ROSE-4610 file (N, C-alpha, C; in Angstrom, 1 decimal, always signed):
// ROSE-4610
residu = [M/M/M/N/N/N/D/D/D/V/V/V/D/D/D/K/K/K/A/A/A/C/C/C/Y/Y/Y/R/R/R/A/A/A/F/F/F/L/L/L/N/N/N/N/N/N/E/E/E/I/I/I/Q/Q/Q/G/G/G/F/F/F/E/E/E/Q/Q/Q/L/L/L/V/V/V/I/I/I/K/K/K/Y/Y/Y/K/K/K/D/D/D/H/H/H/V/V/V/I/I/I/Y/Y/Y/F/F/F/V/V/V/R/R/R/R/R/R/Y/Y/Y/V/V/V/N/N/N/D/D/D/I/I/I/H/H/H/I/I/I/A/A/A/E/E/E/D/D/D/V/V/V/A/A/A/Q/Q/Q/D/D/D/A/A/A/F/F/F/V/V/V/D/D/D/V/V/V/Y/Y/Y/L/L/L/Y/Y/Y/K/K/K/E/E/E/R/R/R/Y/Y/Y/D/D/D/F/F/F/S/S/S/S/S/S/S/S/S/F/F/F/K/K/K/T/T/T/Y/Y/Y/L/L/L/F/F/F/T/T/T/I/I/I/A/A/A/R/R/R/N/N/N/K/K/K/A/A/A/V/V/V/D/D/D/Y/Y/Y/V/V/V/R/R/R/R/R/R/N/N/N/A/A/A/K/K/K/H/H/H/M/M/M/N/N/N/Q/Q/Q/M/M/M/V/V/V/L/L/L/E/E/E/D/D/D/M/M/M/E/E/E/V/V/V/S/S/S/D/D/D/D/D/D/E/E/E/K/K/K/T/T/T/L/L/L/E/E/E/E/E/E/K/K/K/V/V/V/I/I/I/T/T/T/D/D/D/E/E/E/M/M/M/Q/Q/Q/K/K/K/M/M/M/L/L/L/H/H/H/E/E/E/N/N/N/I/I/I/R/R/R/K/K/K/L/L/L/K/K/K/P/P/P/E/E/E/I/I/I/Q/Q/Q/V/V/V/L/L/L/I/I/I/N/N/N/L/L/L/T/T/T/Y/Y/Y/F/F/F/E/E/E/Q/Q/Q/M/M/M/S/S/S/G/G/G/K/K/K/E/E/E/V/V/V/A/A/A/K/K/K/I/I/I/L/L/L/G/G/G/M/M/M/T/T/T/E/E/E/G/G/G/Q/Q/Q/V/V/V/K/K/K/V/V/V/K/K/K/L/L/L/H/H/H/R/R/R/A/A/A/R/R/R/K/K/K/Q/Q/Q/L/L/L/A/A/A/E/E/E/I/I/I/L/L/L/G/G/G/K/K/K/D/D/D/A/A/A/Y/Y/Y/Q/Q/Q/M/M/M/L/L/L/I/I/I/R/R/R]
num = [1/1/1/2/2/2/3/3/3/4/4/4/5/5/5/6/6/6/7/7/7/8/8/8/9/9/9/10/10/10/11/11/11/12/12/12/13/13/13/14/14/14/15/15/15/16/16/16/17/17/17/18/18/18/19/19/19/20/20/20/21/21/21/22/22/22/23/23/23/24/24/24/25/25/25/26/26/26/27/27/27/28/28/28/29/29/29/30/30/30/31/31/31/32/32/32/33/33/33/34/34/34/35/35/35/36/36/36/37/37/37/38/38/38/39/39/39/40/40/40/41/41/41/42/42/42/43/43/43/44/44/44/45/45/45/46/46/46/47/47/47/48/48/48/49/49/49/50/50/50/51/51/51/52/52/52/53/53/53/54/54/54/55/55/55/56/56/56/57/57/57/58/58/58/59/59/59/60/60/60/61/61/61/62/62/62/63/63/63/64/64/64/65/65/65/66/66/66/67/67/67/68/68/68/69/69/69/70/70/70/71/71/71/72/72/72/73/73/73/74/74/74/75/75/75/76/76/76/77/77/77/78/78/78/79/79/79/80/80/80/81/81/81/82/82/82/83/83/83/84/84/84/85/85/85/86/86/86/87/87/87/88/88/88/89/89/89/90/90/90/91/91/91/92/92/92/93/93/93/94/94/94/95/95/95/96/96/96/97/97/97/98/98/98/99/99/99/100/100/100/101/101/101/102/102/102/103/103/103/104/104/104/105/105/105/106/106/106/107/107/107/108/108/108/109/109/109/110/110/110/111/111/111/112/112/112/113/113/113/114/114/114/115/115/115/116/116/116/117/117/117/118/118/118/119/119/119/120/120/120/121/121/121/122/122/122/123/123/123/124/124/124/125/125/125/126/126/126/127/127/127/128/128/128/129/129/129/130/130/130/131/131/131/132/132/132/133/133/133/134/134/134/135/135/135/136/136/136/137/137/137/138/138/138/139/139/139/140/140/140/141/141/141/142/142/142/143/143/143/144/144/144/145/145/145/146/146/146/147/147/147/148/148/148/149/149/149/150/150/150/151/151/151/152/152/152/153/153/153/154/154/154/155/155/155/156/156/156/157/157/157/158/158/158/159/159/159/160/160/160/161/161/161/162/162/162/163/163/163/164/164/164/165/165/165/166/166/166/167/167/167/168/168/168/169/169/169/170/170/170/171/171/171/172/172/172/173/173/173/174/174/174/175/175/175/176/176/176/177/177/177/178/178/178/179/179/179/180/180/180/181/181/181/182/182/182/183/183/183/184/184/184/185/185/185/186/186/186]
x = [+95.4/+95.7/+97.2/+98.0/+99.3/+99.4/+100.5/+100.6/+100.5/+101.0/+101.0/+99.5/+98.7/+97.3/+96.6/+96.9/+96.3/+96.5/+97.8/+98.1/+97.5/+97.4/+96.7/+95.3/+94.6/+93.2/+92.9/+93.8/+93.5/+93.7/+94.7/+94.9/+93.6/+93.1/+91.9/+90.7/+90.6/+89.5/+89.7/+90.9/+91.2/+91.2/+90.5/+90.2/+91.5/+92.5/+93.8/+93.6/+93.3/+92.9/+94.1/+95.3/+96.5/+96.5/+95.9/+95.8/+94.9/+93.8/+92.9/+93.5/+94.2/+94.9/+96.0/+96.7/+97.7/+97.1/+95.9/+95.3/+94.8/+94.2/+93.7/+94.9/+96.0/+97.2/+97.6/+97.6/+98.2/+97.2/+96.0/+95.0/+94.2/+94.3/+93.4/+93.6/+94.8/+94.9/+94.5/+94.8/+94.4/+92.8/+92.2/+90.7/+90.1/+90.6/+90.2/+90.3/+91.5/+91.8/+90.8/+90.6/+89.7/+88.2/+87.7/+86.4/+86.2/+87.3/+87.3/+86.8/+87.2/+86.8/+85.3/+84.7/+83.1/+82.5/+83.1/+82.3/+83.0/+84.1/+84.7/+84.9/+85.1/+85.3/+86.2/+87.4/+88.2/+87.7/+87.0/+86.4/+85.3/+84.4/+83.4/+84.1/+85.1/+85.7/+86.4/+86.9/+87.4/+86.3/+85.1/+83.9/+83.5/+83.4/+82.9/+83.9/+85.2/+86.3/+86.2/+86.0/+85.8/+84.6/+83.5/+82.3/+82.7/+83.5/+84.0/+84.7/+85.6/+86.4/+85.6/+84.5/+83.7/+82.9/+82.4/+81.8/+82.7/+83.9/+84.9/+85.0/+85.1/+85.2/+84.0/+82.8/+81.6/+81.2/+81.5/+81.1/+82.3/+83.3/+84.6/+84.4/+83.3/+83.2/+82.7/+82.2/+81.8/+82.9/+84.1/+85.3/+85.6/+85.6/+85.9/+87.2/+88.1/+89.5/+89.4/+88.3/+88.2/+88.8/+89.0/+89.7/+90.6/+91.4/+92.4/+91.6/+92.2/+91.5/+91.4/+92.4/+92.3/+91.1/+90.8/+89.7/+88.4/+88.3/+87.1/+86.9/+87.9/+87.8/+87.3/+88.0/+87.6/+86.2/+85.7/+84.4/+83.3/+83.7/+82.8/+82.8/+84.1/+84.2/+83.5/+83.5/+82.8/+81.3/+80.8/+79.4/+78.9/+79.8/+79.5/+79.5/+80.5/+80.6/+79.3/+79.0/+77.8/+76.5/+76.4/+75.2/+75.2/+76.3/+76.5/+76.0/+76.5/+76.3/+74.7/+74.2/+72.7/+71.9/+72.3/+71.5/+71.7/+72.8/+73.1/+73.2/+72.5/+72.7/+72.5/+71.5/+71.2/+72.4/+72.9/+74.1/+75.3/+75.5/+76.7/+76.6/+75.5/+75.4/+75.8/+75.4/+75.9/+77.3/+77.9/+79.4/+80.1/+79.6/+80.2/+80.2/+79.0/+78.9/+79.8/+80.2/+81.0/+82.5/+83.3/+84.7/+85.3/+85.9/+86.5/+88.0/+88.2/+89.6/+90.2/+91.3/+91.9/+92.3/+91.8/+92.2/+93.6/+94.1/+95.4/+95.4/+94.4/+94.3/+94.4/+93.7/+93.8/+95.2/+95.8/+97.1/+98.1/+98.0/+98.8/+98.6/+97.3/+97.0/+97.5/+97.2/+97.6/+99.1/+99.8/+101.3/+101.9/+101.2/+101.6/+101.5/+100.5/+100.3/+101.0/+101.1/+101.7/+103.0/+104.2/+105.4/+106.1/+106.1/+107.0/+106.1/+106.7/+106.0/+105.2/+105.8/+105.1/+103.8/+103.9/+102.7/+101.6/+102.0/+101.1/+100.4/+101.1/+100.5/+99.5/+99.9/+99.0/+97.7/+97.9/+96.8/+95.8/+96.3/+95.5/+94.6/+95.3/+94.6/+93.6/+93.9/+93.0/+91.7/+91.8/+90.5/+89.6/+90.1/+89.2/+88.4/+88.6/+87.8/+86.6/+85.7/+84.5/+84.9/+84.1/+84.5/+84.6/+83.8/+83.8/+85.2/+85.7/+87.0/+88.1/+87.9/+89.0/+89.1/+88.0/+88.1/+88.9/+88.5/+89.1/+90.6/+91.0/+92.4/+93.2/+92.6/+93.1/+93.4/+92.4/+92.5/+93.5/+93.6/+94.5/+95.9/+96.1/+97.5/+98.1/+97.3/+97.8/+97.7/+96.6/+96.5/+97.0/+97.4/+98.0/+97.2/+95.9/+95.1/+95.0/+94.8/+94.6/+93.2/+93.1/+91.9/+90.7/+91.0/+90.0/+89.6/+90.5/+90.2/+89.3/+89.8/+89.0/+87.7/+87.5/+86.2/+85.3/+85.9/+85.0/+84.5/+85.4/+85.1/+84.0/+84.2/+83.3/+82.1/+81.9/+80.9/+80.8/+82.0/+82.1/+82.7/+82.8/+83.5/+85.0/+85.9/+87.3/+87.3/+86.5/+86.5/+86.1/+85.1/+84.6/+85.7/+86.4/+87.5/+88.6/+88.9/+90.0/+89.5/+88.3/+87.7/+87.8/+87.3/+87.2/+88.5/+89.5/+90.9/+91.5/+91.2/+91.7/+91.2/+89.9/+89.3/+89.8/+90.0/+90.6/+91.9/+92.8/+94.1/+94.0/+93.1/+92.9/+92.5/+91.5/+91.1/+92.2/+93.0/+94.1/+95.2/+95.4/+96.4/+95.9/+94.6/+94.0/+94.1/+93.9/+94.0/+95.4/+96.4/+97.8/+98.5/+98.0/+98.8/+99.7/+99.9/+100.6/+102.0/+102.8/+104.2/+104.3/+103.4/+103.4/+102.9/+101.9/+101.4/+102.5/+103.3/+104.3/+105.3/+105.7/+106.7/+106.3/+105.0/+104.6/+104.4/+104.1/+104.0/+105.3/+106.3/+107.6/+108.1]
y = [+90.7/+90.3/+90.0/+90.4/+90.0/+88.6/+87.9/+86.5/+86.2/+87.1/+86.8/+86.9/+87.9/+87.9/+86.6/+86.3/+85.2/+83.9/+83.8/+82.5/+82.6/+83.7/+83.8/+83.5/+84.0/+83.8/+82.3/+81.7/+80.3/+79.5/+79.8/+79.1/+79.2/+80.5/+80.8/+79.9/+79.8/+79.0/+77.5/+77.1/+75.7/+75.6/+76.6/+76.5/+76.7/+77.3/+77.7/+79.1/+79.3/+80.7/+81.6/+81.1/+82.0/+82.9/+82.3/+83.1/+84.4/+84.1/+85.3/+86.2/+85.7/+86.6/+87.4/+86.9/+87.7/+88.8/+88.6/+89.6/+90.7/+90.3/+91.3/+92.1/+91.5/+92.3/+93.3/+92.8/+93.7/+94.8/+94.6/+95.6/+96.4/+96.0/+96.5/+98.0/+98.6/+100.1/+100.8/+100.2/+100.9/+101.0/+99.9/+99.9/+100.9/+100.9/+101.9/+103.3/+103.6/+105.0/+105.3/+104.4/+104.6/+104.8/+104.0/+104.1/+105.4/+105.9/+107.1/+108.3/+108.2/+109.3/+109.4/+108.4/+108.4/+108.7/+108.2/+108.3/+109.4/+109.9/+111.0/+110.7/+109.4/+109.0/+107.7/+107.7/+106.6/+105.4/+105.6/+104.4/+103.8/+104.5/+104.0/+103.3/+104.0/+103.4/+102.0/+101.9/+100.5/+99.5/+99.9/+99.0/+98.6/+99.6/+99.3/+98.4/+98.8/+97.9/+96.5/+96.3/+95.0/+94.3/+95.0/+94.4/+93.9/+94.7/+94.3/+93.0/+92.9/+91.7/+90.5/+90.8/+89.7/+89.1/+90.1/+89.7/+88.8/+89.2/+88.4/+87.0/+87.0/+85.7/+84.8/+85.4/+84.6/+84.1/+85.0/+84.7/+84.6/+83.8/+83.7/+83.1/+82.4/+81.9/+82.9/+84.1/+85.2/+85.8/+85.7/+86.3/+85.4/+86.0/+85.1/+85.4/+86.1/+86.4/+87.2/+87.8/+88.6/+90.0/+90.4/+91.7/+91.3/+92.3/+92.1/+92.0/+91.3/+91.2/+92.5/+93.4/+94.8/+95.5/+95.4/+96.0/+95.5/+94.1/+93.5/+94.0/+93.9/+94.4/+95.8/+96.7/+98.1/+98.4/+97.5/+97.7/+97.3/+96.2/+95.8/+96.9/+97.5/+98.5/+99.7/+100.1/+101.3/+101.1/+99.9/+99.7/+99.7/+99.1/+99.1/+100.5/+101.3/+102.7/+103.5/+103.4/+104.1/+103.7/+102.4/+101.9/+102.5/+102.6/+103.2/+104.7/+105.4/+106.8/+107.0/+106.2/+106.3/+106.0/+105.0/+104.7/+105.7/+106.4/+107.3/+108.8/+109.1/+110.4/+111.6/+111.5/+112.7/+112.8/+111.7/+111.8/+112.3/+111.8/+112.1/+113.7/+114.2/+115.7/+116.4/+116.0/+116.7/+116.7/+115.5/+115.4/+116.3/+116.6/+117.5/+118.9/+119.2/+120.5/+120.9/+119.8/+120.0/+120.3/+120.7/+120.9/+119.5/+119.3/+118.0/+117.9/+117.7/+117.5/+116.2/+116.1/+114.8/+114.0/+112.8/+112.1/+111.5/+111.0/+110.3/+109.1/+108.4/+107.2/+107.6/+108.7/+109.1/+109.5/+110.3/+110.7/+109.6/+108.5/+107.4/+106.7/+106.4/+105.8/+106.6/+108.0/+108.8/+108.8/+108.9/+108.9/+107.7/+106.6/+105.3/+105.6/+106.2/+106.4/+107.6/+108.7/+109.9/+110.1/+110.0/+110.0/+111.3/+112.1/+113.3/+114.6/+115.7/+116.9/+117.4/+117.3/+117.7/+117.0/+115.7/+114.9/+115.2/+115.6/+116.0/+117.3/+118.2/+119.5/+119.2/+118.3/+118.0/+117.3/+116.4/+115.7/+116.7/+117.6/+118.5/+119.4/+119.7/+120.4/+119.6/+118.3/+117.4/+117.3/+117.4/+117.4/+118.6/+119.6/+120.7/+120.4/+119.4/+119.1/+118.3/+118.1/+117.2/+115.8/+115.2/+113.8/+112.8/+113.0/+112.1/+112.3/+113.5/+113.8/+113.3/+113.4/+112.9/+111.4/+110.7/+109.2/+108.9/+109.6/+109.5/+109.6/+110.7/+111.0/+109.9/+109.6/+108.5/+107.2/+106.8/+105.5/+105.5/+106.7/+106.9/+107.1/+108.0/+108.3/+107.6/+107.4/+106.8/+105.3/+104.8/+103.3/+102.8/+103.8/+103.5/+102.6/+102.7/+101.9/+102.5/+101.6/+102.0/+102.7/+103.4/+104.1/+103.1/+101.9/+100.9/+100.4/+100.1/+99.7/+100.8/+102.0/+103.1/+103.2/+103.1/+103.2/+102.0/+100.8/+99.7/+99.9/+100.3/+100.6/+101.6/+102.8/+103.9/+103.9/+102.8/+102.7/+103.7/+104.1/+105.1/+104.5/+105.2/+104.8/+105.3/+104.7/+105.2/+106.6/+107.0/+108.4/+109.3/+109.0/+109.8/+110.0/+108.9/+109.0/+109.9/+109.9/+110.8/+112.3/+112.5/+113.9/+114.4/+113.6/+114.0/+114.2/+113.4/+113.5/+114.8/+115.2/+116.4/+117.6/+117.6/+118.6/+118.8/+117.6/+117.5/+118.2/+117.9/+118.5/+120.0/+120.5/+121.9/+122.6/+121.9/+122.5/+122.5/+121.4/+121.4/+122.4/+122.7/+123.7/+125.1/+125.3/+126.6/+126.7/+125.7/+125.7/+125.9/+125.2/+125.3/+126.4/+127.0/+128.0/+127.3/+127.9/+127.3/+126.8/+127.6/+127.2/+126.1/+126.0/+124.8/+123.6/+123.7/+122.6/+122.0/+122.8/+122.4/+121.7/+122.2/+121.6/+120.2/+120.0/+118.7/+117.6/+118.1/+117.0/+116.6/+117.3/+116.9/+115.5]
z = [+99.6/+100.9/+101.0/+102.0/+102.0/+102.6/+102.3/+102.6/+104.1/+104.9/+106.4/+106.9/+106.4/+106.8/+106.2/+105.0/+104.4/+105.2/+105.6/+106.4/+107.7/+108.4/+109.6/+109.6/+108.5/+108.4/+108.0/+107.2/+106.9/+108.2/+108.9/+110.3/+111.1/+111.2/+111.9/+111.4/+110.1/+109.5/+109.8/+110.1/+110.6/+112.1/+112.7/+114.2/+115.0/+114.4/+115.1/+115.6/+116.8/+117.4/+117.3/+117.2/+117.2/+115.9/+114.8/+113.6/+113.8/+114.4/+114.7/+115.6/+116.7/+117.7/+117.0/+116.0/+115.3/+114.5/+113.8/+113.1/+114.0/+115.2/+116.2/+116.6/+117.0/+117.5/+116.3/+115.1/+114.0/+113.7/+113.8/+113.3/+114.4/+115.6/+116.7/+116.8/+116.9/+117.1/+115.9/+114.7/+113.4/+113.4/+113.7/+113.7/+114.7/+115.9/+116.9/+116.4/+116.0/+115.5/+114.3/+113.4/+112.3/+112.8/+113.7/+114.2/+115.1/+115.7/+116.6/+115.7/+114.4/+113.5/+113.3/+113.6/+113.4/+114.8/+115.9/+117.1/+118.1/+117.8/+118.6/+120.0/+120.4/+121.7/+121.7/+122.3/+122.2/+122.9/+124.0/+124.6/+123.8/+123.3/+122.4/+121.1/+120.6/+119.5/+119.8/+121.0/+121.4/+121.4/+121.9/+122.0/+120.6/+119.7/+118.4/+117.6/+117.8/+117.1/+117.7/+119.0/+119.5/+118.9/+118.7/+118.0/+116.6/+115.9/+114.6/+114.5/+115.5/+115.6/+116.1/+116.9/+117.4/+116.1/+115.2/+114.0/+113.1/+113.0/+112.2/+112.8/+114.2/+114.9/+114.7/+114.9/+114.9/+113.5/+112.5/+111.1/+110.2/+110.7/+109.9/+108.5/+108.2/+106.8/+105.9/+106.4/+105.4/+104.6/+105.2/+104.4/+103.3/+102.1/+100.8/+100.1/+100.8/+100.2/+98.9/+98.5/+97.3/+97.5/+98.7/+99.0/+100.1/+100.5/+101.5/+102.9/+103.8/+105.2/+105.8/+105.6/+106.1/+105.6/+104.2/+103.7/+104.3/+104.4/+104.9/+106.4/+107.2/+108.6/+108.7/+107.9/+108.0/+107.5/+106.6/+106.2/+107.2/+107.9/+109.1/+110.2/+110.4/+111.4/+111.1/+109.9/+109.4/+109.6/+109.2/+109.3/+110.8/+111.6/+113.1/+113.6/+113.2/+113.6/+113.1/+111.9/+111.4/+112.1/+112.3/+113.2/+114.5/+115.2/+116.4/+116.5/+115.5/+115.3/+115.1/+114.3/+114.0/+115.2/+116.1/+117.3/+118.3/+118.3/+119.3/+118.9/+117.8/+117.2/+118.2/+119.0/+119.9/+120.9/+121.4/+122.3/+121.5/+120.3/+119.6/+119.3/+119.0/+118.8/+119.9/+121.1/+122.4/+122.5/+122.2/+122.4/+121.4/+120.3/+119.3/+119.8/+120.5/+121.0/+122.2/+123.0/+124.1/+123.7/+124.6/+124.4/+124.2/+123.1/+122.8/+123.2/+124.4/+125.0/+124.7/+124.3/+123.9/+125.2/+125.4/+126.6/+126.5/+127.6/+127.5/+126.7/+126.7/+125.9/+124.4/+124.0/+122.6/+122.3/+123.2/+122.8/+122.6/+123.5/+123.3/+122.0/+121.6/+120.3/+119.2/+119.2/+118.1/+117.9/+119.1/+119.0/+118.3/+118.5/+117.8/+116.2/+115.8/+114.4/+113.9/+114.6/+114.1/+115.0/+114.5/+115.4/+115.5/+114.4/+114.4/+114.5/+114.8/+115.1/+113.8/+112.7/+111.5/+111.2/+111.5/+111.2/+112.3/+113.5/+114.5/+114.2/+113.6/+113.1/+112.1/+111.1/+110.0/+110.6/+111.5/+112.1/+112.7/+113.5/+114.2/+113.1/+112.0/+111.0/+110.3/+110.1/+109.5/+110.4/+111.7/+112.5/+112.2/+111.6/+111.3/+110.1/+109.4/+108.1/+108.6/+107.7/+107.9/+108.3/+109.1/+109.5/+108.3/+107.3/+106.1/+105.5/+105.4/+104.8/+105.7/+106.9/+107.9/+107.7/+107.6/+107.4/+106.1/+105.0/+103.7/+103.8/+104.4/+104.5/+105.4/+106.5/+107.4/+106.6/+105.9/+105.2/+104.1/+103.4/+102.3/+102.7/+103.6/+104.0/+105.2/+106.2/+107.4/+107.5/+106.9/+106.7/+105.4/+104.5/+103.2/+102.4/+102.3/+101.5/+100.1/+99.1/+97.8/+97.6/+96.5/+96.2/+96.1/+95.5/+95.3/+96.7/+97.7/+99.0/+99.7/+99.6/+100.3/+99.8/+98.5/+97.8/+98.3/+98.4/+98.8/+100.3/+101.2/+102.6/+102.7/+102.0/+102.2/+101.2/+100.4/+99.5/+98.4/+97.9/+96.9/+95.6/+94.6/+93.4/+93.6/+92.8/+92.9/+92.5/+91.5/+91.0/+92.1/+92.8/+93.9/+94.9/+95.2/+96.2/+95.7/+94.4/+93.9/+94.0/+93.6/+93.6/+95.1/+96.0/+97.4/+98.0/+97.6/+98.1/+97.5/+96.2/+95.7/+96.5/+96.7/+97.4/+98.8/+99.5/+100.8/+100.9/+99.8/+99.9/+99.7/+98.8/+98.6/+99.9/+100.7/+102.0/+103.0/+103.0/+103.9/+103.6/+102.4/+101.9/+102.4/+102.3/+102.7/+104.2/+105.0/+106.5/+106.9/+106.3/+106.7/+106.1/+105.1/+104.3/+103.3/+102.2/+101.1/+101.5/+102.2/+102.5/+103.4/+104.5/+105.4/+104.7/+103.9/+103.0/+102.1/+101.5/+100.6/+101.4/+102.5/+103.4/+103.8/+104.1/+104.6/+103.5/+102.2/+101.2/+100.6/+100.9/+100.3/+100.7]
């Protein structure tokens, strides 16, 4: 856990609401973007992300500092997203079948995370991959989490994360073509 997050959380534990507010401001967009990979709707992702922050707020004593706050938060968010998908499986399947047009809210959020044209192209092609792989790539490359953190959030071993990342890079190279892929990874 970085020192700023640690200080904010300790302040929060001491009933200083500003500590919690700083963590929400820092991670809100990242959590929404992460959850969106599961639910495919920016508005639902915002609600699920809010539920994750509410859990942190209500059960603040549960966090034991054994992992980074970001890993802890993303694990809660993932569980909330998976629960949402399970409860709404029929509705989610209908959404996948419909034309998935990107809303203005999604564009704004994605533009915060992906700033230049090459990254936008990469992102669009990542969306062609399976949702599980999209989440893995998002956590590893866009959220810059370690293999250990990703494994903990997704309930995998580090070895599984490495294997899936290797396969994901191969799939992405096939989608983009070798030349474009080489240009992006430089």
